[in-house]
C-alpha positions in Angstrom: 60.2 123.9 -73.9 60.3 125.4 -77.5 63.2 124.0 -79.4 66.0 125.3 -81.7 66.3 124.0 -85.2 69.6 122.8 -84.3 68.3 119.9 -82.0 65.7 119.7 -84.2 67.7 119.2 -86.8 69.0 116.6 -84.7 66.2 114.5 -83.7 64.9 114.3 -86.7 68.3 112.2 -87.9 67.8 110.5 -84.2 64.6 109.6 -85.1 66.0 108.4 -88.9 68.5 106.4 -87.8 66.7 104.8 -85.0 64.5 103.8 -87.7 66.9 102.3 -89.5 68.2 100.5 -86.8 64.9 98.8 -86.2 64.4 98.2 -90.4 68.0 96.5 -91.0 66.6 94.5 -87.4 64.0 92.9 -88.9 65.4 92.3 -92.2 68.6 90.5 -90.5 65.8 88.5 -88.8 63.8 88.4 -91.4 66.3 85.2 -92.8 66.7 86.7 -96.8 68.0 91.1 -95.8 67.3 92.8 -99.6 70.2 94.6 -99.3 72.3 91.4 -98.5 73.4 90.7 -94.7 76.4 92.1 -94.6 74.9 95.6 -96.0 72.6 95.1 -93.4 74.6 94.4 -91.0 76.2 97.5 -92.3 73.8 99.9 -92.2 72.2 98.8 -88.3 76.3 99.0 -87.0 76.5 102.3 -88.1 73.0 103.9 -87.0 72.9 102.6 -83.4 76.2 104.9 -82.4 74.7 107.7 -84.7 71.4 107.4 -83.4 72.2 107.0 -80.4 75.3 110.5 -80.9 72.3 112.6 -82.4 70.1 112.3 -79.0 72.9 113.1 -76.8 73.4 115.9 -78.3 70.4 116.7 -79.7 69.7 117.1 -75.3 73.0 119.3 -74.9 71.4 121.5 -77.4 68.7 122.1 -75.9 69.9 122.5 -71.9 72.7 125.1 -73.6 69.9 127.5 -75.2 67.7 127.4 -72.0 
């Protein structure tokens, strides 16, 4: 299956958000996050729903363009 440019960008954004979430988890579990606990927690709390939303939108776009 070939994706559209829109779904490709959405999946790329999803990957970046997922990487940010995993990095934030590692930073918080290390004890002393470089950006501080509050900023890292905000990044984590925003990146998880964003990754889910972007993944969902990419799937919907791919289904619409089959």
